[in-house]
matplotlib code that plots the C-alpha trace (Angstrom):
import matplotlib.pyplot as plt

x = [0.0, 1.4, 0.8, 0.2, 0.2, -3.0, -4.2, -7.7, -7.1, -6.1, -9.2, -10.0, -13.3, -13.6, -16.2, -17.3, -14.6, -16.4, -14.2, -11.2, -9.8, -8.2, -8.0, -4.2, -3.7, -5.6, -3.6, -0.4, -1.5, -2.2, 1.2, -0.4, 1.9, 1.4, -1.6, -5.0, -8.5, -11.7, -15.4, -17.5, -20.8, -22.6, -22.1, -24.2, -23.9, -20.9, -19.1, -15.4, -15.0, -11.9, -9.6, -9.5, -9.0, -6.0, -4.5, -5.0, -3.3, -0.6, -0.7, -2.5, -6.1, -8.2, -11.9, -13.5, -16.6, -19.0, -22.1, -21.4, -20.7, -24.0, -25.8, -24.2, -25.2, -28.8, -28.8, -27.6, -29.7, -33.2, -34.6, -31.9, -32.8, -36.5, -35.7, -33.4, -36.1, -38.6, -36.2, -35.6, -39.4, -39.7, -36.9, -38.6, -41.9, -40.0, -38.4, -41.7, -43.2, -40.2, -40.5, -44.0, -42.8, -39.6, -41.4, -43.6, -40.7, -38.4, -41.2, -41.8, -38.1, -38.1, -41.3, -39.7, -36.5, -38.7, -40.6, -40.2, -41.3, -39.0, -35.6, -35.0, -38.4, -38.0, -34.5, -35.8, -38.7, -36.3, -33.9, -36.8, -38.0, -34.5, -34.2, -37.4, -36.0, -32.8, -34.9, -36.8, -33.5, -32.3, -35.6, -35.4, -31.8, -32.9, -35.7, -33.3, -30.8, -33.6, -34.7, -31.1, -30.6, -33.8, -33.0, -29.4, -30.7, -33.6, -31.5, -28.4, -26.5, -22.9, -23.6, -24.9, -22.4, -22.5, -22.0, -19.2, -17.4, -17.4, -16.5, -13.5, -12.4, -12.7, -10.6, -7.9, -7.9, -7.7, -4.7, -2.4, -3.9, -2.6, -5.8, -9.3, -11.2, -14.9, -16.5, -19.8, -23.0, -26.3, -25.8, -28.6, -27.3, -23.8, -24.9, -27.0, -24.2, -21.5, -23.7, -24.6, -21.0, -19.9, -17.6, -17.5, -15.5, -13.5, -12.3, -11.1, -7.4, -7.3, -6.9, -10.1, -10.7, -14.2, -15.8, -19.4, -21.6, -18.4, -17.6, -21.1, -20.8, -17.6, -19.4, -21.5, -24.9, -25.9, -27.7, -29.7, -30.2, -31.5, -32.8, -33.1, -34.8, -37.4, -40.2, -39.1, -36.9, -36.5, -35.5, -32.1, -33.0, -31.1, -31.1, -28.9, -25.8, -22.4, -19.1, -18.3, -14.8, -15.2, -16.9, -18.7, -18.9, -21.9, -20.6, -22.4, -21.0, -21.9, -23.1, -23.2, -25.4, -27.7, -27.9, -29.4, -26.5, -28.4, -30.8, -29.0, -31.9, -31.9, -28.1, -28.2, -30.8, -28.8, -25.6, -27.5, -29.5, -26.6, -24.1, -21.7, -21.0, -19.6, -21.5, -18.8, -19.6, -17.6, -17.7, -15.8, -12.1, -12.5, -10.9, -9.9, -7.7, -7.1, -4.6, -6.0, -8.3, -5.5, -6.3, -3.6, -4.8, -7.9, -8.6, -11.7, -13.8, -16.2, -18.0, -21.5, -21.4, -24.3, -25.4, -25.6, -22.4, -19.9, -16.3, -13.2, -11.5, -7.7, -5.2, -3.3, -6.3]
y = [0.0, 3.4, 6.3, 9.7, 13.1, 14.8, 16.5, 17.5, 21.2, 20.4, 20.8, 21.8, 22.4, 22.1, 22.8, 20.1, 18.0, 16.9, 18.8, 20.2, 18.2, 20.3, 17.7, 17.3, 21.0, 20.9, 17.8, 19.6, 22.8, 20.8, 19.1, 15.6, 12.7, 8.9, 6.9, 8.5, 7.2, 8.0, 8.1, 7.9, 6.8, 9.7, 7.9, 5.0, 2.1, 3.7, 3.8, 2.8, 3.9, 5.8, 4.9, 8.5, 9.9, 7.6, 8.6, 12.3, 12.1, 9.7, 7.9, 4.9, 5.7, 3.3, 3.5, 3.0, 1.4, 3.2, 2.7, -1.0, -1.5, 0.0, -2.2, -5.2, -4.1, -3.7, -7.1, -8.8, -6.6, -6.3, -4.6, -1.9, -1.4, -0.9, 1.4, 3.4, 3.7, 4.9, 7.5, 8.7, 8.9, 11.1, 13.4, 13.8, 14.8, 17.3, 18.8, 19.2, 21.0, 23.2, 24.3, 25.6, 27.9, 28.7, 30.0, 32.4, 33.6, 34.3, 35.9, 38.4, 39.3, 39.8, 42.0, 44.2, 44.6, 46.2, 48.6, 52.3, 53.6, 55.2, 53.4, 53.0, 51.5, 49.1, 48.1, 47.3, 45.2, 43.4, 42.6, 41.1, 39.0, 37.7, 36.9, 34.8, 33.0, 32.2, 31.0, 28.7, 27.2, 26.6, 25.0, 22.7, 21.8, 20.8, 18.7, 16.9, 16.3, 14.9, 12.4, 11.2, 10.9, 8.9, 6.6, 5.8, 5.2, 3.0, 0.7, 0.9, 1.6, 1.5, -2.0, -3.7, -6.4, -5.6, -1.9, -2.5, -4.9, -2.4, 0.5, -1.5, -2.3, 1.3, 2.4, 0.0, 1.3, 4.9, 4.2, 4.0, 6.9, 10.5, 12.1, 11.2, 12.5, 12.9, 12.9, 14.4, 12.8, 12.4, 14.5, 12.9, 9.4, 10.5, 12.1, 9.1, 6.5, 8.5, 9.0, 5.3, 4.3, 7.0, 8.6, 11.9, 10.3, 7.9, 10.7, 12.9, 13.5, 13.1, 15.7, 16.0, 17.2, 17.3, 18.4, 19.2, 17.2, 16.2, 19.8, 20.4, 17.4, 18.8, 21.9, 22.3, 22.1, 20.9, 23.7, 22.7, 25.4, 25.7, 28.8, 27.1, 23.8, 22.5, 22.9, 26.5, 28.2, 26.7, 28.7, 27.5, 25.0, 23.1, 19.4, 17.9, 18.2, 17.8, 16.6, 20.0, 20.2, 23.3, 25.4, 28.6, 27.8, 27.3, 25.4, 26.2, 23.9, 24.6, 28.1, 29.6, 26.7, 26.7, 30.2, 33.3, 35.5, 38.5, 38.4, 40.5, 40.4, 36.6, 36.4, 39.1, 37.2, 34.0, 35.8, 37.5, 34.4, 32.1, 34.6, 34.4, 31.5, 32.6, 31.5, 30.3, 29.8, 26.8, 26.5, 24.1, 24.0, 26.3, 25.3, 26.6, 25.2, 25.8, 24.7, 25.0, 27.9, 29.7, 30.2, 28.5, 29.1, 29.8, 29.7, 31.1, 30.9, 33.8, 34.8, 36.2, 39.5, 40.9, 43.2, 40.2, 41.0, 38.3, 39.0, 36.9, 35.1, 35.5, 33.8, 37.1, 39.2]
z = [0.0, -1.0, 1.4, -0.1, 1.6, 2.5, -0.7, 0.6, -0.4, -4.0, -6.3, -9.8, -11.6, -15.3, -18.0, -20.5, -22.1, -25.3, -27.7, -26.0, -23.1, -20.4, -17.7, -18.2, -17.6, -14.3, -13.2, -13.9, -12.2, -9.0, -9.2, -9.0, -9.6, -9.6, -10.6, -11.0, -10.3, -12.1, -11.2, -14.3, -12.6, -14.2, -17.6, -16.2, -18.7, -20.4, -17.1, -17.4, -21.1, -20.3, -23.2, -24.5, -21.0, -20.4, -23.7, -23.0, -19.6, -20.6, -17.2, -15.7, -14.9, -12.7, -12.9, -9.4, -11.0, -8.6, -10.8, -11.3, -7.6, -6.6, -9.2, -7.7, -4.2, -5.3, -7.0, -3.7, -1.3, -2.7, 0.4, 0.2, -3.5, -2.6, 0.3, -2.0, -4.7, -2.1, -0.9, -4.5, -5.0, -1.9, -3.1, -6.4, -4.7, -2.5, -5.7, -7.4, -4.4, -4.0, -7.6, -7.0, -4.2, -6.1, -9.2, -7.3, -5.2, -8.2, -10.1, -7.3, -7.5, -11.2, -11.0, -8.3, -10.4, -13.1, -10.8, -11.3, -7.9, -5.3, -5.7, -2.0, -1.4, -4.3, -3.0, 0.4, -1.0, -3.4, -0.5, 1.4, -1.6, -2.1, 1.6, 1.3, -1.7, 0.3, 3.2, 0.9, -0.4, 3.2, 4.1, 1.0, 1.9, 5.4, 4.0, 1.7, 4.5, 6.7, 4.0, 3.6, 7.3, 7.9, 5.0, 6.2, 9.8, 8.6, 6.5, 8.7, 5.5, 6.9, 8.4, 5.4, 4.2, 0.5, 1.1, 3.6, 1.2, -1.7, 0.5, 1.7, -1.8, -2.9, 0.1, -0.9, -4.4, -3.3, -1.0, -4.1, -6.0, -6.2, -7.4, -8.5, -11.5, -11.4, -14.9, -15.9, -17.0, -15.1, -12.0, -9.9, -10.6, -9.8, -6.5, -5.3, -6.1, -4.4, -1.3, -1.1, -1.1, 1.4, -1.1, 0.7, 3.5, 1.3, -1.0, 1.9, 1.6, -2.2, -4.8, -6.9, -10.4, -11.7, -15.0, -15.9, -13.4, -11.7, -11.0, -9.6, -7.3, -5.8, -4.4, -1.3, -3.1, -6.5, -8.4, -11.6, -14.2, -17.7, -19.5, -22.8, -22.0, -24.6, -22.1, -21.3, -18.8, -15.4, -12.3, -10.8, -8.1, -5.4, -6.1, -3.4, -1.2, -2.9, -1.6, -0.1, -1.4, -3.5, -0.8, -1.5, -5.2, -7.5, -10.6, -13.8, -16.6, -20.2, -19.1, -22.6, -23.8, -20.8, -19.6, -21.3, -20.8, -22.1, -19.1, -16.6, -14.1, -14.1, -13.6, -10.9, -9.0, -9.2, -7.9, -5.0, -4.1, -3.7, -2.2, -0.5, -2.9, -6.2, -9.4, -11.9, -15.5, -16.8, -20.6, -22.9, -22.0, -19.0, -15.8, -12.4, -9.7, -6.0, -3.4, 0.1, -0.9, -2.8, -6.4, -8.5, -12.1, -14.1, -17.8, -19.4, -16.1, -15.5, -12.3, -12.3, -10.4, -8.3, -11.2, -13.6, -15.4, -16.1, -15.1, -15.8, -12.9, -12.8, -10.5, -10.2, -9.3]

ax = plt.figure().add_subplot(projection="3d")
ax.plot(x, y, z, "-o")
ax.set_aspect("equal")
plt.show()
């Protein structure tokens, strides 16, 4: 077993990697050496298809098979599978109910932003409306946390043999790795699989590099967003708790594709609603890296300011 130094503070968030791969640049910026692990659970059935990634990096990459492991656990432990499905159904119901309140709260904010009455009066009312929206987000987060906690207690998750076996195997794999990459894909699937295997604890001490949904999962809270969805614009919404490694960050991968960057009011509300977290737009080939909260490097990344304007993020700033 190889012992690596604590690399908890080494993290990088990247935009999509479909055209221009920037993973190697982030790995180099963090000074990572040795073998690298990968989590591709968000790809579901395509998990483990890492040939191009290995070629891009030029080093050995070990896929941790998180999605496959959970599928094996469910096949062996049917009662856990049923309890997990029940939990997911409850979370989906919570999300639908949250959206009802979210739409009305956000609409009030947008209406106030367009009012022409006394500026000071409007400012005070808008501040109150945003505070109510932030309170709704906090309430929703507590509800999600409660559902997770009750599920884990009900099924005694950490004590189930199949879960313990796979957690032990992953811990053994991680002991010889210098860093772990978290790929994108289906963010909800990625989040549920990582939680079931206790990956927040297992990944402690390792440098993490995530792109797209993988970048989102590294933050405190997963925020879904889409201004250009076929069914119409959806207000940014909290989905779940992340790994908490990129704290005070809201990751917005494929921002140019998914956000209407001409709507300053919408962007301004997002920035104010999630403050003090910084909302970072991560487009294709964009990346940003930190070492113990110190910004090491940034390429192409933009931050949404309180007035809805996007500003570049620079390591020297």
